C-alpha positions in Angstrom: 125.1 -8.1 13.1 122.5 -9.7 15.4 124.6 -9.8 18.5 125.2 -6.1 18.2 121.5 -5.5 18.8 121.0 -7.8 21.7 123.0 -6.2 24.4 120.4 -3.8 25.6 117.4 -5.7 24.4 118.3 -8.9 26.2 120.6 -7.9 29.0 119.3 -4.4 29.8 123.0 -3.4 29.9 124.1 -0.5 32.0 127.3 1.0 30.6 129.8 3.1 32.5 130.2 6.8 31.6 133.3 7.7 29.6 135.2 4.6 30.7 137.2 3.7 27.6 139.9 5.9 26.1 139.3 7.0 22.5 142.4 8.3 20.7 142.2 12.1 20.6 143.5 12.1 17.0 140.0 11.3 15.8 138.9 14.9 16.5 142.0 16.5 15.0 141.4 15.6 11.4 141.5 18.8 9.3 138.1 20.3 8.5 138.5 20.0 4.7 139.3 16.3 5.0 136.3 15.7 7.3 134.0 17.5 4.9 135.2 15.7 1.9 135.3 12.2 3.4 131.5 12.1 3.7 130.8 13.7 0.3 133.5 12.2 -1.8 134.9 9.2 0.1 137.4 8.2 -2.6 139.1 11.6 -2.3 138.5 12.3 1.4 139.3 8.9 3.1 143.0 8.9 2.0 143.4 12.3 3.6 141.8 11.1 6.8 143.8 7.9 7.0 147.1 9.8 6.3 146.3 12.2 9.2 145.3 9.5 11.6 148.3 7.2 10.9 151.2 9.6 10.4 153.5 9.7 13.4 151.3 7.0 15.1 153.5 4.3 16.5 153.3 0.8 15.0 150.6 -1.1 13.1 148.6 -1.8 16.2 148.4 1.8 17.2 147.4 2.7 13.6 144.6 0.2 13.7 143.4 1.4 17.1 143.1 5.1 15.9 141.2 4.0 12.7 138.9 1.8 14.8 138.3 4.8 17.0 137.5 7.1 14.1 134.9 4.8 12.7 133.3 4.4 16.1 133.1 8.2 16.5 131.7 8.9 13.1 129.6 6.0 11.9 126.2 5.1 13.4 124.4 1.8 13.2 121.7 1.9 10.5 118.7 0.6 12.6 116.2 1.5 9.8 118.0 -0.7 7.3 118.5 -3.5 9.8 114.9 -3.7 11.0 113.6 -3.4 7.4 115.3 -6.7 6.6 116.7 -5.2 3.4 120.4 -4.8 3.7 122.0 -3.0 0.7 125.0 -0.8 -0.3 127.5 -1.7 2.5 130.5 -0.7 0.4 132.7 1.8 2.2 131.7 4.7 -0.1 127.9 4.2 0.6 128.5 3.9 4.3 130.6 7.0 4.6 128.2 9.1 2.5 125.3 8.0 4.7 127.4 8.0 7.9 125.5 4.8 8.7 125.9 1.1 8.2 125.3 -2.4 9.5 128.1 -4.8 10.5 129.2 -5.5 6.9 129.5 -1.7 6.3 131.6 -1.1 9.4 133.8 -4.0 8.2 134.1 -2.5 4.7 135.2 0.9 6.0 137.9 -0.7 8.2 139.1 -2.8 5.3 139.5 0.3 3.1 141.2 2.4 5.8 143.6 -0.5 6.4 144.3 -0.8 2.7 145.1 2.9 2.5 147.4 2.6 5.5 149.2 -0.4 3.9 147.8 -2.9 6.4 146.3 -6.2 5.4 142.7 -6.6 6.5 139.9 -9.0 5.6 136.2 -9.3 6.5 135.0 -12.5 8.2 131.4 -13.7 7.8 130.1 -15.8 10.6 127.6 -16.5 13.4 127.1 -14.7 16.7 125.3 -15.3 20.0 122.7 -12.6 20.4 119.3 -11.3 19.4 117.1 -14.3 18.6 119.8 -16.7 19.5 118.4 -19.8 21.3 121.2 -22.2 21.3 121.0 -23.0 17.6 122.7 -21.5 14.6 120.8 -20.0 11.7 121.1 -21.3 8.2 123.1 -18.2 7.1 125.8 -16.1 8.8 124.4 -13.2 10.8 127.4 -11.0 11.5 130.7 -9.8 10.0 134.0 -8.5 11.6 137.6 -7.9 10.7 140.8 -9.9 10.9 143.9 -7.6 10.6 147.4 -8.7 10.1 149.7 -7.1 12.7 153.4 -8.1 12.9 152.7 -11.3 10.9 149.8 -12.4 13.1 146.1 -12.1 12.4 144.2 -10.2 15.1 140.4 -9.8 15.4 138.5 -6.6 15.6 134.7 -6.0 15.8 134.2 -2.3 15.2 130.4 -2.7 15.1 130.1 -3.9 18.6 132.6 -1.3 19.9 130.7 1.6 18.3 127.6 1.3 20.5 124.4 -0.6 21.0 120.8 -0.6 20.0 118.0 -0.4 22.6 114.8 -1.6 20.9 115.1 0.4 17.6 117.2 3.3 18.8 121.0 3.6 18.2 122.9 4.5 21.3 126.4 5.6 20.6 128.8 4.1 23.2 132.5 3.6 22.5 134.5 0.7 23.8 137.6 -1.3 23.0 136.1 -4.5 24.3 136.3 -6.3 20.9 139.6 -4.7 19.8 142.4 -7.3 19.5 140.6 -9.8 21.7 142.6 -13.1 21.3 141.0 -15.8 19.1 140.6 -18.2 21.9 138.4 -15.6 23.7 136.7 -14.2 20.7 135.4 -17.6 19.8 132.9 -17.7 22.7 130.8 -15.1 20.8 131.9 -15.2 17.2 132.0 -18.3 15.0 133.5 -17.8 11.5 131.7 -19.5 8.6 135.0 -20.9 7.5 137.0 -22.8 10.1 140.4 -21.4 9.0 139.3 -17.9 10.2 139.1 -19.1 13.8 142.8 -18.7 14.0 143.0 -21.5 16.6 145.5 -24.3 16.8 142.5 -26.7 17.4 139.4 -25.2 15.8 136.1 -25.8 17.5 133.0 -27.3 16.0 129.6 -25.6 15.7 128.4 -28.0 18.3 131.0 -26.8 20.8 130.2 -23.2 20.0 126.5 -23.5 20.8 127.3 -25.5 24.0 129.3 -22.6 25.6 127.7 -19.7 27.5 127.7 -16.2 26.1 130.9 -14.6 27.3 131.6 -10.9 26.7 135.0 -9.6 25.9 135.0 -7.7 29.2 135.0 -11.1 31.0 138.5 -11.8 29.8 139.7 -8.2 29.8 138.8 -7.9 33.5 141.0 -11.0 34.1 138.4 -13.7 34.5 138.8 -17.3 33.5 136.9 -20.5 33.8 137.5 -23.1 36.6 137.0 -26.8 36.5 133.2 -26.6 36.9 131.7 -24.3 34.3 128.2 -23.6 33.0 127.0 -24.4 29.6 124.6 -22.3 27.4 121.8 -24.6 28.4 122.4 -25.6 32.0 120.2 -28.0 34.0 120.5 -28.3 37.7 119.0 -30.8 40.2 120.1 -28.8 43.3 122.0 -25.7 44.2 125.0 -25.8 41.9 128.4 -24.1 42.2 130.5 -22.8 39.3 134.1 -21.6 39.9 136.1 -19.0 38.1 139.6 -17.5 38.2 140.5 -13.8 38.5 143.9 -12.4 37.9 143.6 -9.0 39.5 142.0 -7.3 42.4 139.9 -4.1 42.2 137.0 -5.8 40.4 133.5 -5.9 41.9 131.4 -9.0 41.1 127.8 -9.8 41.5 125.3 -12.3 40.0 121.6 -12.9 39.5 119.1 -15.0 37.7 116.1 -13.6 35.8 112.9 -15.1 34.7 113.3 -15.4 30.9 109.8 -14.1 30.0 109.9 -10.9 32.1 113.6 -10.5 32.7 112.8 -9.7 36.3 115.5 -10.6 38.9 114.8 -13.5 41.3 115.8 -12.3 44.7 118.3 -14.3 46.7 118.8 -17.2 44.3 122.5 -16.7 43.8 125.5 -16.4 46.2 129.1 -15.2 45.3 132.2 -16.1 47.3 135.6 -14.6 46.7 138.9 -16.3 47.8 141.9 -14.5 46.5 142.5 -15.3 42.8 139.3 -17.4 42.5 135.6 -16.8 43.0 132.7 -19.2 43.0 129.0 -18.7 42.4 126.1 -20.8 43.8 123.0 -20.8 41.5 119.6 -22.2 42.3 116.1 -21.9 40.7 112.8 -21.6 42.6 110.7 -23.6 40.2 110.3 -25.1 36.7 110.2 -21.8 34.8 112.8 -20.7 32.3 115.6 -18.6 33.7 118.8 -16.8 32.6 121.8 -16.5 34.8 124.1 -13.5 34.7 127.4 -12.5 36.1 128.1 -8.8 36.4 131.4 -7.0 37.0 133.1 -3.6 37.1 136.4 -2.2 38.0 136.0 -0.6 41.4 138.0 2.4 40.3 135.4 3.2 37.5 132.4 5.3 38.0 129.3 3.8 36.4 126.0 5.7 36.6 124.4 4.1 33.6 123.5 5.6 30.2 119.7 5.3 30.3 117.0 6.2 32.8 113.2 5.8 32.8 111.4 9.0 31.5 109.4 9.4 34.7 112.5 9.1 36.9 114.5 11.6 34.8 111.7 14.2 34.5 110.1 13.8 37.9 113.1 13.1 40.0 116.5 14.0 38.5 115.5 17.3 36.8 113.5 18.8 39.7 116.1 17.9 42.2 118.9 19.2 40.0 117.0 22.5 39.7 117.0 22.6 43.5 120.7 22.1 43.5 121.1 25.2 41.3 118.9 27.2 43.7 121.0 26.1 46.7 124.2 26.9 44.7 125.5 23.3 44.9 125.8 23.3 41.1 125.8 26.1 38.6 123.1 26.8 36.0 125.7 25.9 33.3 126.3 22.5 34.9 122.5 21.9 35.1 122.2 22.9 31.4 125.0 20.5 30.5 123.3 17.7 32.3 119.9 18.3 30.9 121.1 18.7 27.3 123.3 15.6 27.4 120.3 13.2 27.4 117.7 12.6 24.7 114.3 11.1 25.2 112.8 8.2 23.2 109.1 8.0 24.0 108.6 4.6 22.4 111.3 3.1 24.5 110.4 4.9 27.7 113.9 6.1 28.4 116.2 9.1 28.4 119.6 8.2 26.9 123.0 9.8 27.2 124.3 11.4 24.0 127.9 10.3 24.3 130.8 12.7 23.5 134.0 11.5 25.0 135.8 14.8 24.2 133.2 17.1 25.8 135.2 17.3 29.0 133.4 20.2 30.7 130.0 18.6 30.0 131.1 15.2 31.1 132.5 16.5 34.4 129.2 18.4 34.9 127.2 15.2 34.4 129.3 13.4 37.0 129.0 16.3 39.5 125.2 16.3 39.1 124.9 12.6 39.6 127.1 12.7 42.7 125.0 15.6 44.1 121.8 13.7 43.4 123.5 10.7 45.2 123.0 8.4 42.3 125.1 5.3 42.8 128.2 5.1 40.7 128.7 1.4 41.4 126.5 -0.2 38.7 128.0 -3.4 37.2 127.9 -4.7 33.6 127.0 -8.2 32.4 130.0 -10.2 31.4 128.5 -13.7 31.1 125.1 -15.3 30.7 123.5 -18.7 30.2 120.1 -20.4 30.4 119.4 -22.0 33.7 116.6 -24.5 34.4 115.5 -27.2 36.8 116.2 -30.7 35.7 113.2 -33.0 35.3 113.6 -34.5 38.8 114.0 -31.1 40.6 111.1 -28.8 41.6 113.3 -25.9 42.8 113.8 -24.3 46.2 110.3 -22.8 46.4 109.3 -19.5 48.0 112.1 -19.4 50.6 115.0 -16.9 50.7 117.6 -19.2 49.3 120.6 -17.0 50.1 121.2 -13.7 52.1 120.8 -10.3 50.5 124.0 -8.6 49.8 125.1 -4.9 50.0 127.3 -3.3 47.3 130.3 -3.3 49.8 130.3 -7.1 49.6 130.4 -7.1 45.8 133.7 -5.2 46.0 135.3 -7.6 48.6 138.2 -9.7 47.1 138.7 -12.4 49.7 135.6 -13.1 51.8 133.7 -16.4 52.0 130.5 -17.1 53.8 130.7 -20.6 55.4 127.5 -20.5 57.4 124.6 -19.9 57.6 124.0 -19.9 53.8 120.2 -19.8 54.0 118.6 -16.4 53.5 116.1 -16.7 56.4 116.7 -17.1 60.2 114.2 -17.7 63.0 113.8 -15.7 66.2 115.1 -17.4 69.2 117.3 -19.9 67.3 121.0 -20.2 68.1 123.0 -19.9 64.9 126.7 -20.5 64.2 128.1 -17.7 62.0 131.4 -18.6 60.2 133.0 -16.2 57.7 136.5 -16.5 56.3 137.9 -13.1 55.3 141.2 -11.4 54.6 139.4 -8.2 53.4 138.3 -7.0 56.9 140.1 -6.6 60.2 136.8 -7.4 62.0 133.5 -9.0 61.3 130.4 -8.3 63.5 126.8 -9.4 63.4 123.8 -7.5 64.6 121.3 -10.0 66.0 119.7 -7.6 68.5 120.1 -3.9 69.3 123.9 -4.0 69.2 126.8 -5.4 67.2 128.4 -8.6 68.3 132.0 -9.0 67.1 133.0 -12.5 65.8 136.2 -14.1 67.1 139.0 -14.7 64.6 141.0 -18.0 64.6 144.4 -18.7 63.3 143.1 -19.6 59.9 141.4 -16.3 59.4 137.8 -17.6 60.1 135.5 -15.3 62.1 132.9 -17.3 64.1 130.5 -17.2 67.0 127.2 -18.9 68.0 124.6 -16.3 68.5 120.9 -16.2 69.5 118.6 -14.4 67.1 116.8 -11.7 68.9 113.6 -9.7 68.3 114.7 -8.1 65.0 113.4 -8.1 61.5 116.7 -8.8 59.9 120.2 -9.9 60.9 123.0 -7.9 59.3 126.6 -8.9 58.9 129.1 -6.0 59.0 132.8 -5.7 58.1 135.4 -3.1 59.2 138.8 -2.4 57.7 139.9 0.0 60.5 138.1 -1.4 63.5 136.1 1.8 63.7 133.8 2.2 60.7 131.6 -0.8 59.7 129.9 -1.4 56.4 127.0 -3.8 55.8 128.0 -6.8 53.8 124.7 -8.8 53.7 121.6 -9.5 55.7 119.2 -12.3 56.6 115.4 -12.0 56.9 114.1 -13.1 60.3 110.9 -14.9 60.9 
């Protein structure tokens, strides 16, 4: 239950619009069944389950459509959670209220599986999330399902897939991130109270669980894995430290940052990511002795991600007036403007407008994307997939006020095989001669702007672009890449002093 609340509170998560695919059957349930299920669950739920599961493939497909129906129809009961008084989480009470906490979501899934002739149990356990500080509480704080599919227990967390809570506001956002995630991956965020429900050949201890960083299901579903050197939940460093990871597939953008724990503000230029084929490495450093959290973000490059929340001032004073101008100039229609405006709701106490998600409102969703594109809102926002605490060891004072690493552009985040060899520092000096070395298979050419014009780097037989260049009278030095030897995109830049 607790982790379910943390995603927005702690990570300020930005979620992609309409990325996951919900089974369309959830909206085809007959009207009489939908009316009855929330008034008389004992009579209505069998009707719903029968409709959802008939002519629906095997057991896994049946579980998926029931999971989707719950996500589409049950909201998280924030009032109950924040009151601290959890009651009536049986499936009938949850359906009548159309709200529940984690145990309620689990109860509904268990009953739907029972009606479908599928074995399902609820698992009590611990989760890494809201209030988690590297120690487990005295009592379990979460509940999820284990469902037997083809003789094997598979794990499902409907609560986390239904949406998230920002402060005290429920934000509906469907995903399949925690649907059938293998036990060896699920264990990074969920620790069953009873060891037998880990479903691992070699169960882990509570000590091992708290030692590991928080790892989202997306980390694994995007094809990431850990390398030899990996962070712990509480990581201490005495110098710039590199962690390495594997990646099975291309088409994934990656970035990273550290944030001061008290303010959650990004620390500029404290992290550097290198990509080399099916691996990537990240160099982390801290400027001082304060407490920091390190984050890795990722997104499939094919997905459009505009975010699902925006500050009230930005939405009302920027987006809406500019969208009205788009209507006046006939770049969008009045209907598209109305779709966009009505798709978001305002929460004054949080300071944000939030998207009211409806995955099946196709015309509205296309209008939202069109307006965002017309407003030139970036669609390349990445989502957090891993985080851990990062602090300077007792003997280390940090890198200070310097720009530790260069500043990257989004085009570099999407590179899949580019490594900066030198210079790694984020600041260069006017008049200095600097050797630039960059290994890349992403680009047919690399060039550096150290003065008024671009200077191409020479490529050797190993695919390393290099040149020794003198820094001119410029404020910053920009490194560019081209894929067609005509058009160049900025990859990163150095400050010049």
